[in-house]
GUNU-42343 format. One record per residue (C-alpha): residue number from 1; x negated, y negated, z; residue in three letters. Coordinates in steps of 0.02 Angstrom, whole numbers, plus 50000, padded with zeros to 5 digits. Example, Ala and Ser with C-alpha at 12.3 -4.5 7.8 and 13.67 -1.06 7.14 Angstrom:
2
<site 1; <49385; 50225; 50390>; 'ALA'>
<site 2; <49316; 50053; 50357>; 'SER'>
This chain:
114
<site 1; <50007; 50006; 50009>; 'MET'>
<site 2; <49936; 49830; 49946>; 'LYS'>
<site 3; <49892; 49716; 50108>; 'LYS'>
<site 4; <49942; 49520; 50084>; 'VAL'>
<site 5; <49920; 49388; 50180>; 'ALA'>
<site 6; <50060; 49230; 50171>; 'VAL'>
<site 7; <50012; 49059; 50197>; 'ILE'>
<site 8; <50159; 48949; 50249>; 'GLY'>
<site 9; <50200; 48770; 50255>; 'CYS'>
<site 10; <50187; 48707; 50434>; 'GLY'>
<site 11; <50294; 48549; 50420>; 'ALA'>
<site 12; <50414; 48671; 50345>; 'TYR'>
<site 13; <50405; 48804; 50494>; 'MET'>
<site 14; <50412; 48661; 50622>; 'ASP'>
<site 15; <50568; 48577; 50551>; 'SER'>
<site 16; <50674; 48724; 50557>; 'GLY'>
<site 17; <50715; 48734; 50384>; 'TYR'>
<site 18; <50725; 48936; 50392>; 'GLY'>
<site 19; <50577; 48959; 50285>; 'CYS'>
<site 20; <50446; 49039; 50305>; 'PRO'>
<site 21; <50408; 49154; 50440>; 'GLY'>
<site 22; <50590; 49224; 50432>; 'GLU'>
<site 23; <50664; 49355; 50332>; 'TRP'>
<site 24; <50632; 49300; 50155>; 'ARG'>
<site 25; <50438; 49305; 50137>; 'CYS'>
<site 26; <50439; 49461; 50243>; 'LEU'>
<site 27; <50585; 49548; 50141>; 'LYS'>
<site 28; <50508; 49514; 49978>; 'ALA'>
<site 29; <50342; 49590; 50015>; 'ALA'>
<site 30; <50413; 49738; 50086>; 'ALA'>
<site 31; <50526; 49769; 49946>; 'LEU'>
<site 32; <50406; 49724; 49820>; 'GLY'>
<site 33; <50515; 49585; 49736>; 'GLU'>
<site 34; <50483; 49429; 49662>; 'HIS'>
<site 35; <50304; 49375; 49681>; 'SER'>
<site 36; <50255; 49535; 49739>; 'PHE'>
<site 37; <50219; 49670; 49617>; 'ASP'>
<site 38; <50230; 49799; 49733>; 'GLU'>
<site 39; <50303; 49860; 49915>; 'PRO'>
<site 40; <50157; 49773; 50025>; 'SER'>
<site 41; <50100; 49749; 50207>; 'GLN'>
<site 42; <50099; 49577; 50274>; 'VAL'>
<site 43; <49922; 49579; 50376>; 'VAL'>
<site 44; <49916; 49403; 50414>; 'ALA'>
<site 45; <50066; 49256; 50415>; 'PHE'>
<site 46; <49970; 49090; 50418>; 'ILE'>
<site 47; <50025; 48907; 50448>; 'LYS'>
<site 48; <49951; 48767; 50357>; 'CYS'>
<site 49; <49949; 48617; 50452>; 'GLU'>
<site 50; <49937; 48450; 50379>; 'CYS'>
<site 51; <49839; 48366; 50312>; 'PRO'>
<site 52; <49775; 48538; 50250>; 'GLY'>
<site 53; <49606; 48531; 50304>; 'ARG'>
<site 54; <49637; 48686; 50417>; 'THR'>
<site 55; <49695; 48796; 50284>; 'ILE'>
<site 56; <49527; 48891; 50230>; 'VAL'>
<site 57; <49462; 48906; 50415>; 'PRO'>
<site 58; <49626; 48976; 50485>; 'ASN'>
<site 59; <49639; 49090; 50343>; 'THR'>
<site 60; <49467; 49155; 50376>; 'GLY'>
<site 61; <49491; 49171; 50558>; 'MET'>
<site 62; <49659; 49272; 50521>; 'ALA'>
<site 63; <49570; 49389; 50420>; 'ILE'>
<site 64; <49430; 49414; 50525>; 'LYS'>
<site 65; <49544; 49434; 50695>; 'LEU'>
<site 66; <49650; 49565; 50600>; 'SER'>
<site 67; <49504; 49649; 50541>; 'GLU'>
<site 68; <49602; 49688; 50374>; 'MET'>
<site 69; <49550; 49591; 50232>; 'LYS'>
<site 70; <49699; 49559; 50118>; 'PRO'>
<site 71; <49703; 49615; 49942>; 'ASP'>
<site 72; <49796; 49452; 49887>; 'VAL'>
<site 73; <49847; 49299; 49956>; 'ILE'>
<site 74; <50021; 49219; 49929>; 'HIS'>
<site 75; <50064; 49037; 49960>; 'LEU'>
<site 76; <50231; 49041; 50026>; 'SER'>
<site 77; <50377; 48977; 49912>; 'SER'>
<site 78; <50411; 48840; 50039>; 'CYS'>
<site 79; <50222; 48785; 50012>; 'LEU'>
<site 80; <50222; 48805; 49820>; 'VAL'>
<site 81; <50408; 48705; 49801>; 'ASN'>
<site 82; <50423; 48600; 49940>; 'ALA'>
<site 83; <50532; 48436; 49902>; 'LYS'>
<site 84; <50459; 48319; 49923>; 'PRO'>
<site 85; <50294; 48391; 49887>; 'GLY'>
<site 86; <50144; 48406; 50006>; 'CYS'>
<site 87; <50077; 48229; 50015>; 'PRO'>
<site 88; <49897; 48300; 50039>; 'TYR'>
<site 89; <49876; 48412; 49902>; 'SER'>
<site 90; <49961; 48527; 49775>; 'THR'>
<site 91; <49969; 48716; 49797>; 'ALA'>
<site 92; <49860; 48747; 49641>; 'GLU'>
<site 93; <49726; 48645; 49740>; 'GLU'>
<site 94; <49746; 48732; 49887>; 'PHE'>
<site 95; <49733; 48901; 49787>; 'ALA'>
<site 96; <49585; 48849; 49691>; 'LYS'>
<site 97; <49497; 48814; 49860>; 'ILE'>
<site 98; <49554; 48961; 49951>; 'LEU'>
<site 99; <49511; 49072; 49809>; 'GLU'>
<site 100; <49343; 48991; 49804>; 'GLY'>
<site 101; <49299; 49019; 49989>; 'LYS'>
<site 102; <49374; 49192; 49997>; 'THR'>
<site 103; <49357; 49271; 49846>; 'GLY'>
<site 104; <49530; 49343; 49855>; 'ILE'>
<site 105; <49666; 49309; 49712>; 'LYS'>
<site 106; <49791; 49180; 49767>; 'ILE'>
<site 107; <49982; 49210; 49697>; 'VAL'>
<site 108; <50089; 49051; 49706>; 'LEU'>
<site 109; <50250; 49090; 49772>; 'GLY'>
<site 110; <50330; 49236; 49894>; 'THR'>
<site 111; <50521; 49253; 49832>; 'HIS'>
<site 112; <50660; 49171; 49740>; 'ASP'>
<site 113; <50793; 49202; 49879>; 'TYR'>
<site 114; <50913; 49063; 49917>; 'HIS'>
């Protein structure tokens, strides 16, 4: 089974919008739906905190502490599709930085549930 990490938008998590960290990302991963190409085990769920400077060190720490390197990292749908968007960076910029630092493939999005 593929091991994945999910990075969610901390502003959404803290604001009570219902995403991420609840059923949507986890359901899509478990069932292999939407952005997940097969049923996957979530080995880390990381919160991006404004202004995004901690996304790389927090991801590295989650991987180190879990002692399970993910095969892929998904940026959650709320992080990728936020309206209004992140004022500090784009999902594509976060993905480029993360992939460069971790060497792990980054996927934009997790689900299309409403």
